[in-house]
LOBATI-355477 format. One record per residue: x, y, z of N, C-alpha, C, O in turn. Coordinates in steps of 0.2 Angstrom, whole numbers, padded with zeros to 4 digits, always signed. Example, Ala and Ser with C-alpha at 12.3 -4.5 7.8 and 13.67 -1.06 7.14 Angstrom:
! residues 2
+0066-0028+0039+0062-0022+0039+0066-0016+0039+0071-0017+0042/+0064-0011+0035+0068-0005+0036+0064+0000+0039+0067+0006+0040/
END
This chain:
! residues 68
+1176+0343+0123+1170+0339+0125+1164+0341+0121+1164+0346+0118/+1160+0336+0120+1154+0337+0115+1149+0341+0119+1148+0340+0125/+1145+0344+0116+1138+0347+0119+1133+0343+0116+1132+0341+0110/+1128+0341+0120+1122+0337+0118+1116+0341+0116+1115+0346+0120/+1113+0339+0111+1107+0342+0109+1101+0339+0111+1097+0335+0108/+1099+0341+0117+1093+0338+0120+1087+0340+0117+1081+0337+0117/+1087+0347+0115+1081+0350+0111+1079+0345+0106+1073+0344+0104/+1084+0343+0102+1082+0338+0096+1078+0332+0098+1073+0331+0095/+1080+0329+0103+1076+0323+0106+1070+0325+0109+1065+0322+0108/+1069+0331+0112+1063+0333+0115+1058+0335+0110+1052+0332+0111/+1060+0338+0105+1055+0340+0100+1053+0334+0096+1047+0333+0094/+1057+0329+0094+1055+0323+0091+1050+0319+0095+1046+0316+0093/+1052+0319+0102+1047+0315+0106+1040+0318+0107+1035+0315+0107/+1040+0325+0107+1034+0329+0107+1030+0328+0101+1024+0327+0101/+1033+0327+0095+1030+0326+0089+1029+0319+0087+1026+0317+0082/+1031+0314+0091+1030+0307+0090+1023+0305+0090+1019+0308+0094/+1021+0301+0085+1014+0300+0084+1011+0294+0088+1005+0293+0089/+1016+0290+0090+1014+0284+0094+1019+0283+0100+1024+0286+0100/+1017+0279+0105+1021+0278+0111+1027+0274+0109+1032+0274+0112/+1026+0269+0104+1032+0266+0101+1037+0270+0098+1043+0269+0100/+1035+0275+0095+1040+0280+0092+1044+0284+0098+1050+0285+0098/+1040+0286+0103+1043+0289+0109+1048+0284+0112+1053+0287+0114/+1046+0278+0113+1050+0273+0116+1057+0272+0112+1062+0272+0115/+1056+0272+0106+1062+0272+0101+1067+0278+0102+1073+0277+0102/+1064+0284+0103+1068+0290+0104+1071+0289+0111+1077+0291+0111/+1068+0287+0116+1071+0286+0122+1076+0281+0122+1082+0282+0125/+1075+0276+0119+1081+0271+0118+1087+0273+0115+1092+0272+0116/+1086+0277+0109+1091+0280+0106+1095+0285+0111+1102+0285+0110/+1092+0289+0115+1096+0293+0120+1099+0288+0125+1105+0290+0127/+1096+0283+0127+1099+0278+0132+1105+0275+0129+1110+0274+0132/+1105+0273+0123+1110+0270+0119+1116+0275+0118+1122+0273+0119/+1115+0281+0117+1120+0286+0116+1123+0287+0123+1130+0287+0123/+1120+0287+0129+1123+0288+0135+1127+0282+0137+1132+0282+0140/+1125+0276+0135+1129+0270+0136+1136+0270+0133+1140+0266+0135/+1136+0273+0127+1143+0274+0124+1148+0279+0127+1154+0279+0125/+1146+0283+0131+1150+0288+0134+1155+0286+0139+1153+0281+0143/+1160+0289+0140+1165+0288+0145+1163+0292+0151+1158+0295+0151/+1166+0291+0157+1164+0293+0163+1163+0301+0163+1158+0304+0166/+1168+0304+0160+1168+0312+0160+1162+0314+0155+1159+0319+0157/+1161+0311+0150+1156+0313+0145+1149+0311+0149+1144+0315+0147/+1148+0306+0153+1142+0305+0156+1141+0310+0161+1135+0312+0162/+1146+0313+0164+1145+0318+0169+1143+0324+0166+1138+0328+0168/+1146+0326+0160+1144+0332+0156+1137+0331+0154+1133+0336+0154/+1135+0325+0151+1128+0323+0149+1123+0325+0154+1118+0328+0153/+1124+0322+0160+1120+0323+0166+1119+0330+0167+1113+0332+0169/+1124+0334+0168+1124+0341+0169+1120+0345+0164+1116+0349+0166/+1121+0344+0158+1118+0347+0152+1110+0345+0152+1106+0349+0151/+1109+0339+0154+1102+0336+0154+1098+0340+0159+1093+0342+0159/+1101+0340+0165+1098+0344+0171+1097+0351+0169+1091+0354+0171/+1102+0354+0166+1101+0361+0164+1095+0362+0159+1091+0367+0160/+1095+0358+0154+1090+0358+0149+1083+0357+0152+1078+0361+0151/+1082+0352+0157+1076+0351+0160+1074+0356+0164+1068+0358+0164/+1078+0360+0168+1076+0365+0172+1074+0371+0168+1069+0374+0169/+1077+0372+0162+1075+0378+0158+1068+0376+0155+1064+0381+0154/+1067+0370+0153+1061+0368+0150+1055+0369+0155+1050+0371+0154/+1057+0366+0161+1052+0366+0167+1050+0374+0168+1044+0376+0169/+1055+0378+0168+1054+0385+0170+1050+0388+0165+1045+0392+0166/+1051+0387+0158+1047+0390+0153+1040+0387+0154+1035+0391+0153/+1039+0381+0155+1032+0378+0156+1028+0381+0162+1023+0383+0161/+1032+0382+0167+1029+0385+0173+1027+0392+0172+1022+0394+0174/+1031+0396+0168+1030+0403+0167+1024+0403+0162+1019+0408+0164/+1023+0399+0157+1017+0399+0153+1011+0397+0157+1006+0400+0157/+1011+0392+0161+1006+0390+0165+1004+0396+0170+0998+0397+0171/+1008+0399+0173+1007+0404+0178+1003+0410+0174+0999+0413+0177/+1006+0412+0168+1003+0417+0164+0996+0415+0162+0992+0420+0162/+0995+0409+0161+0988+0407+0158+0983+0408+0164+0977+0410+0164/+0985+0405+0170+0981+0405+0176+0980+0411+0180+0977+0411+0185/+0984+0416+0179+0984+0422+0183+0981+0428+0179+0981+0433+0182/
END
């Protein structure tokens, strides 16, 4: 099974200079998802959830550190 590089999409979206560029990156990710079979979609969703939890945790830690 493939491992998905969500960090690549995340960094590109953060550095996008326009909303159109961000939308194009989101579409690219959605198009990738549409090409996957059921097992790969399950893996994609699990890896995306894990990535999002790690990113949220890191942001929360920084926010807490700044505000306390």
